[in-house]
C-alpha positions as CSV (number, residue, x, y, z in Angstrom):
1,X,10.1,-2.0,-13.4
2,X,7.3,0.5,-12.9
3,X,5.5,2.3,-15.8
4,X,6.6,5.9,-16.2
5,X,5.1,9.0,-17.7
6,X,6.6,12.4,-17.5
7,X,5.1,15.9,-17.1
8,X,7.5,18.4,-18.6
9,X,7.5,22.1,-19.5
10,X,9.0,25.4,-18.6
11,X,8.6,27.4,-15.4
12,X,5.1,28.4,-14.5
13,X,3.6,26.1,-17.2
14,X,1.4,24.4,-14.6
15,X,3.3,21.2,-14.2
16,X,2.9,20.7,-10.4
17,X,-0.8,21.6,-10.5
18,X,-1.3,19.1,-13.3
19,X,0.6,16.4,-11.5
20,X,-1.5,16.9,-8.4
21,X,-4.7,16.6,-10.4
22,X,-3.4,13.5,-12.3
23,X,-2.4,11.7,-9.0
24,X,-5.8,12.5,-7.5
25,X,-7.7,11.1,-10.5
26,X,-5.5,8.1,-11.0
27,X,-5.7,7.1,-7.4
28,X,-9.5,7.6,-7.4
29,X,-9.5,5.1,-10.2
30,X,-7.7,2.6,-8.0
31,X,-4.1,3.0,-9.3
32,X,-1.1,3.0,-7.0
33,X,0.9,6.1,-8.0
34,X,4.3,7.3,-7.1
35,X,5.9,10.6,-8.2
36,X,9.4,11.9,-8.7
37,X,10.0,15.7,-8.7
38,X,13.3,17.1,-10.0
39,X,14.5,20.2,-8.3
40,X,17.1,22.5,-9.8
41,X,18.1,23.8,-6.5
42,X,19.0,22.6,-3.0
43,X,16.1,21.6,-0.8
44,X,15.6,20.2,2.7
45,X,12.9,18.0,4.2
46,X,14.0,18.5,7.7
47,X,15.1,21.6,9.5
48,X,17.7,22.9,11.8
49,X,17.3,21.7,15.4
50,X,15.5,18.5,14.4
51,X,17.2,15.3,15.4
52,X,17.5,14.1,11.7
53,X,19.1,17.4,10.8
54,X,21.6,17.1,13.6
55,X,22.4,13.5,12.5
56,X,23.2,14.7,8.9
57,X,25.2,17.7,10.1
58,X,27.2,15.3,12.3
59,X,28.2,13.4,9.1
60,X,25.6,10.6,8.6
61,X,25.4,9.7,4.9
62,X,21.7,8.6,5.2
63,X,19.2,9.3,7.9
64,X,15.9,7.4,8.1
65,X,13.0,9.1,9.8
66,X,10.2,6.7,10.6
67,X,6.7,7.0,12.2
68,X,3.5,5.1,12.0
69,X,2.2,7.5,9.3
70,X,5.2,7.8,7.0
71,X,8.9,7.3,6.6
72,X,11.7,9.0,4.6
73,X,15.3,8.3,4.0
74,X,17.4,11.5,3.6
75,X,20.5,10.8,1.6
76,X,23.4,13.3,1.6
77,X,25.0,13.4,-1.8
78,X,27.9,15.6,-0.5
79,X,30.3,15.6,-3.5
80,X,28.7,12.7,-5.4
81,X,27.1,13.4,-8.7
82,X,23.3,13.9,-8.8
83,X,21.7,10.4,-9.2
84,X,20.1,9.7,-12.6
85,X,16.4,9.2,-12.9
86,X,16.9,5.5,-13.5
87,X,18.8,5.2,-10.2
88,X,15.9,7.0,-8.4
89,X,13.2,4.9,-10.1
90,X,15.1,1.7,-9.0
91,X,14.7,2.8,-5.4
92,X,10.9,3.2,-5.5
93,X,8.5,0.5,-4.3
94,X,6.4,-1.2,-6.9
95,X,3.4,0.8,-8.1
96,X,1.2,1.0,-11.1
97,X,2.7,4.2,-12.5
98,X,5.4,6.8,-11.7
99,X,4.7,10.3,-12.7
100,X,7.9,12.2,-13.2
101,X,7.9,16.0,-13.0
102,X,10.8,17.6,-14.7
103,X,13.7,15.6,-16.2
104,X,12.6,17.0,-19.5
105,X,15.8,15.9,-21.3
106,X,15.5,12.3,-20.2
107,X,14.3,9.5,-22.5
108,X,11.0,8.5,-20.9
109,X,7.6,9.5,-22.6
110,X,6.3,12.8,-21.5
111,X,3.3,15.1,-21.7
112,X,4.3,18.7,-22.5
113,X,2.5,21.3,-20.3
114,X,2.1,24.7,-21.9
115,X,1.0,28.0,-20.4
116,X,0.2,29.9,-23.6
117,X,0.2,33.2,-21.7
118,X,4.0,32.9,-21.4
119,X,6.4,33.0,-24.3
120,X,8.2,29.7,-23.8
121,X,9.6,27.6,-26.6
122,X,7.8,24.3,-27.2
123,X,9.3,20.9,-26.6
124,X,7.0,18.9,-29.0
125,X,8.5,18.5,-32.4
126,X,12.1,18.7,-31.3
127,X,11.7,16.0,-28.7
128,X,10.4,12.5,-29.8
129,X,9.6,11.6,-26.2
130,X,6.8,14.1,-26.1
131,X,3.7,12.0,-26.7
132,X,1.0,14.6,-26.0
133,X,0.5,18.3,-25.1
134,X,-1.6,19.8,-22.3
135,X,-2.2,23.5,-22.7
136,X,-4.4,26.3,-21.4
137,X,-5.8,27.0,-24.9
138,X,-5.3,25.9,-28.6
139,X,-1.7,24.5,-28.8
140,X,-1.0,25.4,-32.4
141,X,0.2,23.1,-35.1
142,X,1.2,19.7,-33.7
143,X,0.4,16.2,-34.9
144,X,0.3,15.0,-31.2
145,X,-2.8,14.6,-29.1
146,X,-3.6,18.0,-27.5
147,X,-5.6,18.2,-24.3
148,X,-7.0,21.1,-22.3
149,X,-4.7,21.3,-19.3
150,X,-7.7,21.2,-17.0
151,X,-9.4,18.2,-18.7
152,X,-8.0,15.7,-16.2
153,X,-10.5,13.0,-17.2
154,X,-9.3,13.0,-20.8
155,X,-5.6,13.2,-19.8
156,X,-5.9,10.3,-17.4
157,X,-7.7,8.3,-20.1
158,X,-4.9,9.0,-22.5
159,X,-2.3,8.1,-19.8
160,X,-4.0,4.8,-19.0
161,X,-4.2,3.8,-22.6
162,X,-0.6,5.0,-23.5
163,X,1.0,3.3,-20.5
164,X,-1.1,0.1,-20.6
165,X,-2.8,0.7,-17.3
166,X,-6.2,-0.2,-18.8
């Protein structure tokens, strides 16, 4: 099974920007990284009029779109329950680390991302799976390691050590 670290926080905390920076630095260091992004809304990766869209609308449960540069499998859940994170992780190819954005209530270790300009509650303290905090300023009273949200070098060093990548 792949190593997993989460990036969790509330809306506009900077999660996606941080994940992007972490992936860039981890791959620069030679690690093979995959990501999982949880969406709280419906989304589409193909569009009306495309062949794959037409296949799904016709009733296909899964549609694979394949080219020399990338491939994707679009799975229509229809009335099925949303798959668990574990089910999604099991479908990923082997890699050095999976960074999970969202799934803040799941049981994997996570870095809490805070935008101190917003009045969001904190996750650390109430959630034992929070192993560090990344914030855009002093994060207050927490016994956990605290990182500047933009100090990607320090965050990646922590992730490498915490997940055993080093």
